[in-house]
N, C-alpha and C positions, 0 to 999 in steps of 0.2 A: 758421359754422353757417348753414344755409339759412333763409330767411324762414319756410318751412313748420314747421321744428323750433321756431323762436322763438315762432311763433304757438301751436303745440301746448303748449310749456311755459308760456306765459302763460295759456292756457286752464286747465291743470291747477292753476296757482298760484292763479288766480281762484276756481276751484271750491273749493280747500281753505280759502281765506279765508272764502268764503260758509259753508262747512260749519261753520268754527270759530265764526262768529257765531251761527248759528241753532241749532247743537246745544246742548243743556244741559250744564252742567258736571257733572263727575262728583260723585257723592254728593248731587245735587239731585234731590229727588223730584219727578215730574211728576204732579200730582193732577187728577182729573177734576172736573167741575162737581158731580156727586153727592157726591163725597168732600168738596168744599168745603162743601156745604149741611150735611153731617154735622158738620164741624168748627165751623161757625159756630152750630149748634144746640146742640152738646154743650159746646163750650168746657171740656173736660176740662183742658187745659193752659192757661196763659196765652200764647196764640199771638198773635203780633204780625202783624196783617194789613195790607199795604202795597200801595197802588195807586200804580204808578210812572208814570202817564200825566201829561201836563201839567195844570196846574191847571184850565184852561178845560174840557178834556174830563171831568175828575173832577167839576166843578161841574155839567155837563149831566146826567151820570148816574154813579152809583157804587153799590157794594154796601154796605149798611149794615154797619158794623163795620170798614170798611177806612179807614185813614188815608191821606191823600195825601202822598207824598214823590216828587215827579218825579225820574226817573232822573238828570237833570242835577244835582239837588241832593242826591243820595244821599250823597256824600262829606261834605258840610257837616252832614247830619243824622244820620250814623251814631253819633255819640256819644249821641244821644237814644235809642238802641235797646239792648235788653239782649241781649248775645251768648250768654247762657245759655238764652234762651227761643227757641222755634221761630218761624220767620218764613215766612210765606206771602205770595208776590207775585202780582200780577195786573196785566195791562195790556189792550190791545185784542185782540192776537192771540196772545199768549204769548212773542213774541220779546224785547221789552223787559224783561218779567219774568225771562227767562232771563239777560238781560245784567246785571240788578240782582242776581240770585242769584250770578252769577260774581264781581261786585264785593264782595258782602257776604262771600263765601267768602274773598276776599283780606284782608278786614278782620278775619277770624278767626271768623266765625259758622259754626256746624257743622250746626245743624238747619234746612235750607232746603228750601222747596217752592215750586213754580211752577204756577200753574193752566194746564194744557194748553189751548190755544186761546183763552185769555183771555175777555174779555167778549163776544166774538163768538159764544161758546158759551152764554152765560148765558141761563137760563130761571129765573124765580123759581118757588119751590114755593109752590103754593096748598094751604094746609091747610084741611080742612073744619072748620067751627065746630061744636062740640057745642050742641045745642039743648035 
């Protein structure tokens, strides 16, 4: 094989690996910030909200209602989650949340959603107070 063919094949393999990492898993819903606001306000189901960022980032800023389970600790903490309840993940950009959903799916979770764009898209809702 020529060096050009090897470089081409290496580029294709690299692109496929990157796509596999960043694309969401099948059957994982990608929700928007407005959809997240609605879920946080309604809480019709007992949704498990998980922030998968490292503890330091979570401590600096997090969305009320989310518990912190860093991605690297997810395997150790999975037994503390209910597989029958929906899970919504969030991170800074959405990529780590997708990875968390892929892992949770391997552990048998079925109702999974990730916040598209993560906290980089977050805008709190300011509700007008009634006077």
